[in-house]
C-alpha positions as CSV (number, residue, x, y, z in Angstrom):
1,X,0.0,0.0,0.0
2,X,1.4,3.4,-1.0
3,X,1.0,5.8,1.9
4,X,3.3,8.6,0.5
5,X,2.0,12.1,0.3
6,X,1.3,12.9,-3.3
7,X,2.4,16.4,-4.2
8,X,1.7,18.6,-7.3
9,X,4.1,21.5,-7.9
10,X,2.8,24.5,-9.8
11,X,5.4,27.2,-10.5
12,X,6.4,29.0,-13.7
13,X,10.1,28.7,-12.9
14,X,11.7,25.5,-14.2
15,X,14.6,26.0,-11.7
16,X,12.1,26.2,-8.8
17,X,10.2,23.1,-10.0
18,X,13.4,21.1,-10.4
19,X,14.9,22.1,-7.0
20,X,11.5,21.6,-5.2
21,X,11.2,18.1,-6.7
22,X,14.7,17.2,-5.7
23,X,14.5,18.4,-2.1
24,X,11.0,17.0,-1.5
25,X,11.7,13.5,-2.8
26,X,14.6,13.2,-0.3
27,X,11.8,12.5,2.2
28,X,10.7,8.9,1.8
29,X,7.1,9.9,2.7
30,X,6.7,12.4,-0.2
31,X,6.1,11.6,-3.8
32,X,6.0,14.4,-6.4
33,X,3.4,13.2,-8.9
34,X,3.7,16.2,-11.3
35,X,5.2,19.6,-11.9
36,X,3.5,22.2,-14.0
37,X,4.4,25.7,-15.2
38,X,0.9,27.1,-14.6
39,X,-2.5,26.1,-13.3
40,X,-3.9,25.2,-16.8
41,X,-1.2,22.5,-17.2
42,X,-1.7,21.5,-13.6
43,X,-5.4,20.9,-14.0
44,X,-4.7,18.6,-17.0
45,X,-2.3,16.5,-15.0
46,X,-4.5,16.5,-11.9
47,X,-7.4,15.1,-13.8
48,X,-5.5,11.9,-14.1
49,X,-4.2,11.7,-10.5
50,X,-5.4,14.0,-7.8
51,X,-2.7,15.2,-5.3
52,X,-2.9,15.2,-1.5
53,X,-1.1,18.6,-1.4
54,X,-0.5,21.3,-4.0
55,X,2.5,23.6,-3.7
56,X,1.4,26.7,-5.6
57,X,3.2,29.8,-6.8
58,X,1.4,33.2,-6.9
59,X,2.5,34.9,-10.1
60,X,2.1,32.7,-13.2
61,X,1.1,33.1,-16.8
62,X,-2.5,32.4,-18.0
63,X,-3.9,32.0,-14.5
64,X,-2.5,33.4,-11.3
65,X,-2.2,31.4,-8.1
66,X,-5.0,33.2,-6.2
67,X,-7.5,32.6,-9.0
68,X,-6.6,29.0,-9.2
69,X,-6.8,28.6,-5.4
70,X,-10.3,30.1,-5.3
71,X,-11.3,27.7,-8.1
72,X,-9.9,24.7,-6.2
73,X,-11.7,25.7,-3.0
74,X,-15.0,26.1,-4.8
75,X,-14.8,22.9,-6.8
76,X,-12.6,20.4,-4.9
77,X,-11.1,21.7,-1.7
78,X,-7.5,20.5,-1.5
79,X,-4.7,21.5,0.9
80,X,-2.5,24.2,-0.7
81,X,0.9,25.5,0.4
82,X,1.5,28.8,-1.2
83,X,5.1,29.8,-2.3
84,X,5.2,33.6,-2.1
85,X,8.1,36.1,-2.5
86,X,9.6,37.4,0.7
87,X,8.5,41.0,0.1
88,X,5.8,43.4,1.3
89,X,3.8,42.8,-1.8
90,X,4.3,39.0,-1.4
91,X,3.1,39.2,2.2
92,X,-0.1,41.1,1.2
93,X,-0.7,38.5,-1.5
94,X,-0.1,35.7,1.0
95,X,-2.8,37.1,3.2
96,X,-5.2,36.9,0.3
97,X,-4.2,33.3,-0.3
98,X,-4.8,32.4,3.3
99,X,-8.1,34.1,3.3
100,X,-9.0,32.2,0.2
101,X,-8.2,28.8,1.8
102,X,-4.5,28.1,1.6
103,X,-3.4,26.2,4.7
104,X,0.2,27.5,4.8
105,X,2.6,30.0,3.2
106,X,6.2,29.4,2.5
107,X,8.4,32.4,1.7
108,X,11.0,32.5,-1.1
109,X,13.4,35.3,-1.9
110,X,13.5,37.2,-5.2
111,X,17.2,36.3,-5.6
112,X,19.1,33.2,-4.6
113,X,16.0,31.0,-4.8
114,X,17.8,27.7,-5.5
115,X,20.1,28.1,-2.5
116,X,17.2,29.2,-0.3
117,X,15.0,26.3,-1.2
118,X,17.8,23.9,-0.5
119,X,18.3,25.4,3.0
120,X,14.6,25.7,3.7
121,X,13.8,22.2,2.6
122,X,13.1,21.0,6.2
123,X,10.5,23.8,6.8
124,X,8.8,23.1,3.5
125,X,8.6,19.4,4.1
126,X,7.1,20.1,7.5
127,X,4.5,22.4,6.0
128,X,3.6,19.8,3.4
129,X,3.2,17.0,6.0
130,X,1.0,19.3,8.1
131,X,-1.1,20.3,5.0
132,X,-1.6,16.6,4.2
133,X,-3.3,16.2,7.5
134,X,-5.6,19.2,7.1
135,X,-9.3,18.7,7.4
136,X,-10.5,21.1,4.7
137,X,-14.1,20.8,6.0
138,X,-13.1,22.8,9.0
139,X,-11.7,25.7,7.0
140,X,-13.5,28.8,8.4
141,X,-14.9,31.2,5.8
142,X,-13.3,34.7,5.3
143,X,-14.8,37.5,7.4
144,X,-15.7,41.0,6.2
145,X,-16.2,43.7,8.7
146,X,-15.8,47.5,9.0
147,X,-12.2,48.7,9.2
148,X,-10.9,50.1,12.4
149,X,-8.4,52.9,13.0
150,X,-5.0,52.0,14.4
151,X,-4.0,53.9,17.5
152,X,-0.5,54.5,18.7
153,X,0.5,51.8,21.2
154,X,1.8,52.7,24.6
155,X,5.5,52.1,25.1
156,X,7.8,51.8,28.0
157,X,11.6,52.0,28.0
158,X,13.6,48.8,28.3
159,X,14.3,49.8,32.0
160,X,10.7,49.4,32.8
161,X,10.6,45.7,31.6
162,X,11.3,43.5,34.6
163,X,13.3,40.3,34.5
164,X,11.2,37.3,33.4
165,X,11.5,35.4,36.7
166,X,10.9,38.3,38.9
167,X,7.3,38.4,40.4
168,X,7.4,42.1,41.4
169,X,5.7,43.6,44.4
170,X,2.3,44.4,42.9
171,X,-0.1,41.7,42.0
172,X,-1.9,42.4,38.8
173,X,-5.6,41.5,38.4
174,X,-5.6,42.1,34.7
175,X,-6.6,39.1,32.7
176,X,-4.4,37.9,29.8
177,X,-5.4,35.5,27.0
178,X,-2.4,33.8,25.3
179,X,-3.1,32.0,22.0
180,X,-0.8,29.6,20.2
181,X,-1.4,28.2,16.7
182,X,0.2,27.0,13.5
183,X,-1.2,25.3,10.4
184,X,-4.8,26.6,9.8
185,X,-4.3,29.1,12.5
186,X,-4.6,32.3,10.4
187,X,-8.2,31.3,9.5
188,X,-9.0,30.2,13.1
189,X,-7.6,33.4,14.6
190,X,-9.6,35.5,12.1
191,X,-12.7,33.6,13.2
192,X,-12.0,34.2,16.9
193,X,-10.7,37.8,16.8
194,X,-13.5,39.2,14.5
195,X,-16.0,38.0,17.1
196,X,-14.5,39.8,20.1
197,X,-15.6,43.2,21.3
198,X,-13.4,46.1,22.1
199,X,-13.6,45.5,25.9
200,X,-12.2,41.9,25.8
201,X,-9.1,41.0,27.8
202,X,-5.6,41.8,26.4
203,X,-4.4,39.1,24.0
204,X,-0.9,37.8,23.0
205,X,-0.6,35.5,20.1
206,X,2.0,33.3,18.5
207,X,1.1,32.2,14.9
208,X,3.9,30.3,13.1
209,X,4.4,32.5,10.1
210,X,7.5,33.7,8.1
211,X,9.2,37.0,8.8
212,X,7.4,40.1,7.3
213,X,4.2,38.1,6.8
214,X,3.1,38.7,10.4
215,X,2.9,42.5,9.8
216,X,0.6,42.0,6.8
217,X,-1.4,39.5,8.9
218,X,-1.8,42.0,11.7
219,X,-2.8,44.8,9.4
220,X,-5.5,42.6,7.7
221,X,-6.9,41.6,11.1
222,X,-6.8,45.2,12.3
223,X,-8.9,46.2,9.3
224,X,-11.7,43.7,10.0
225,X,-11.8,43.6,13.9
226,X,-13.1,45.8,16.6
227,X,-9.9,45.1,18.5
228,X,-6.7,46.8,17.9
229,X,-4.4,44.2,16.3
230,X,-0.7,44.9,16.1
231,X,2.5,43.2,15.2
232,X,4.3,43.4,18.5
233,X,7.4,45.4,19.3
234,X,9.3,45.4,22.6
235,X,7.6,47.6,25.2
236,X,4.1,47.4,23.7
237,X,1.5,47.3,26.5
238,X,-0.9,44.4,26.7
239,X,-4.3,46.0,27.4
240,X,-8.0,45.3,27.1
241,X,-9.2,45.6,23.5
242,X,-5.7,44.9,22.1
243,X,-4.1,41.8,20.5
244,X,-0.4,41.6,19.9
245,X,1.0,39.1,17.4
246,X,4.6,37.9,17.7
247,X,6.7,39.0,14.7
248,X,8.0,36.3,12.4
249,X,11.6,35.3,13.1
250,X,11.5,36.6,16.7
251,X,10.3,35.2,20.0
252,X,7.8,37.1,22.1
253,X,7.7,37.0,25.9
254,X,5.2,38.6,28.4
255,X,6.7,40.8,31.1
256,X,5.1,42.4,34.1
257,X,5.9,45.8,35.6
258,X,3.8,46.3,38.8
259,X,0.2,45.9,37.7
260,X,1.0,46.3,33.9
261,X,1.9,43.8,31.3
262,X,4.2,44.4,28.4
263,X,5.9,42.3,25.7
264,X,9.5,41.8,24.9
265,X,10.6,40.8,21.4
266,X,13.9,38.9,21.3
267,X,16.1,36.9,19.0
268,X,17.4,33.4,19.8
269,X,17.5,29.9,18.4
270,X,14.3,28.3,17.2
271,X,12.4,26.3,19.9
272,X,10.6,23.2,18.7
273,X,11.8,24.2,15.2
274,X,9.9,27.5,15.4
275,X,10.7,31.2,16.0
276,X,8.4,32.6,17.3
277,X,7.6,29.6,19.5
278,X,4.4,29.1,21.4
279,X,6.3,27.4,24.2
280,X,8.4,30.5,24.8
281,X,5.3,32.7,25.0
282,X,3.3,30.3,27.2
283,X,6.2,29.8,29.6
284,X,6.6,33.6,30.0
285,X,2.9,34.1,30.5
286,X,2.9,31.4,33.2
287,X,5.6,33.2,35.1
288,X,4.3,36.8,34.6
289,X,0.6,36.3,34.9
290,X,0.0,32.8,36.5
291,X,-3.6,32.3,37.5
292,X,-4.6,35.6,35.8
293,X,-4.0,34.0,32.4
294,X,-6.0,32.0,29.9
295,X,-3.9,29.7,27.7
296,X,-5.5,28.5,24.4
297,X,-3.7,26.1,22.0
298,X,-5.3,25.8,18.6
299,X,-5.0,24.1,15.3
300,X,-1.5,23.2,14.1
301,X,1.1,20.5,13.4
302,X,3.6,19.3,16.0
303,X,4.1,19.8,19.7
304,X,5.1,23.4,20.1
305,X,3.1,24.9,23.0
306,X,2.4,21.7,24.8
307,X,5.0,22.0,27.6
308,X,4.3,25.8,27.9
309,X,0.6,25.1,28.3
310,X,1.4,22.6,31.0
311,X,3.4,25.3,32.8
312,X,0.4,27.6,32.5
313,X,-1.9,25.0,34.0
314,X,0.5,24.3,36.9
315,X,0.7,28.0,37.6
316,X,-3.1,28.1,38.1
317,X,-4.1,29.4,34.7
318,X,-7.1,28.3,32.7
319,X,-6.0,26.1,29.8
320,X,-8.0,25.3,26.8
321,X,-7.4,23.1,23.7
322,X,-9.3,23.4,20.4
323,X,-11.1,20.1,19.8
324,X,-10.4,17.7,17.0
325,X,-13.8,18.2,15.3
326,X,-13.1,21.9,14.7
327,X,-9.3,21.8,14.0
328,X,-7.9,22.0,10.5
329,X,-4.9,20.1,11.9
330,X,-5.4,18.4,15.3
331,X,-1.7,18.2,16.2
332,X,-0.7,20.8,18.8
333,X,-3.9,20.5,20.9
334,X,-3.5,16.7,20.8
335,X,0.1,16.8,22.0
336,X,-0.9,19.2,24.8
337,X,-3.8,17.0,25.9
338,X,-1.4,13.9,26.0
339,X,0.7,15.5,28.7
340,X,-2.2,16.8,30.8
341,X,-1.8,20.4,29.8
342,X,-5.4,20.9,28.6
343,X,-8.1,21.4,31.2
344,X,-10.9,21.3,28.7
345,X,-11.3,20.9,24.9
346,X,-13.8,23.2,23.2
347,X,-14.8,23.9,19.6
348,X,-13.6,26.9,17.7
349,X,-16.9,28.6,17.8
350,X,-16.8,28.6,21.7
351,X,-13.4,30.2,22.0
352,X,-14.5,33.8,21.6
353,X,-17.0,33.5,24.5
354,X,-14.4,31.6,26.5
355,X,-12.1,34.6,26.3
356,X,-14.9,37.0,27.3
357,X,-16.0,34.8,30.2
358,X,-12.5,34.4,31.6
359,X,-12.7,34.9,35.3
360,X,-13.7,33.2,38.5
361,X,-16.9,31.5,37.2
362,X,-15.2,30.0,34.1
363,X,-12.2,29.0,36.2
364,X,-14.5,27.1,38.5
365,X,-16.4,25.4,35.7
366,X,-13.3,24.3,33.9
367,X,-11.8,22.9,37.1
368,X,-15.0,21.0,37.7
369,X,-14.9,19.7,34.1
């Protein structure tokens, strides 16, 4: 029985197609069943053998990648990993792709593509394996809502950010919601955040996403949410009605100064193969906020966030896992549940109310459950 993941490559660059096929087929669990220069050629080949995953370029002759993606999602939803240029324009296009139903985006530079794809082979293979597990029936539909103005975030100097392990003298009663997600997470986060009012608790988020793409993601969410959504910078305050998203390529930590929470953005090696890492965020939230926090682990491949969520639970925080029935990829919540980090599993549509209800009554109900 052939259990390999069948992949179709669609890119107008012959060099990219050749390099992608070479690096992907080094993995014994992946089989490239075809490579096409544009979606028209791809459709002809796919009519003979349908792939499990499509790796799709954005800019191509005859039909662009976004148009083809929308056609796929309407006619035969299939997991798609988009290859997009590592530019501001590429990031904006990637947001359109994710909104249209792509499960992941992989960045590629405008120069040195061959060398980059060789070095990034592990990440691409991981994304393809995650995409192959995607439950396309759980893909939330895109949301349209009135745009909101962005206000200037409050900042403190580096001197005001306390050391991570210091508890401080003032106990904060502010509530913090920390969300961690990966494959399928952009759609899930959009679903949650567009349903939250301006007076919800402050939110910190790690979404596995390439550098530069998180800024475009935050801008898109800010335009359709009541909340203020920002790509985080060191010193930004975590406050009610604001959600801070960790920038791609950096870790984000929660800090506390007296009764106020702030974030620190820092470099460092990948943790669980990711930077930003959900574990890094969750661990810092456990230490800075403890029982005043709500930890939510959502759709995604792998185990990033599981140990950090357990630290949150051990610190007295409420811990929630998205359930399998509503996940696009039930990987991260599953791994967290395995080690006892999840107090209760709930569906995606209940997460917004869970954030709003965070407090004594919900804590009691989850502990009873």
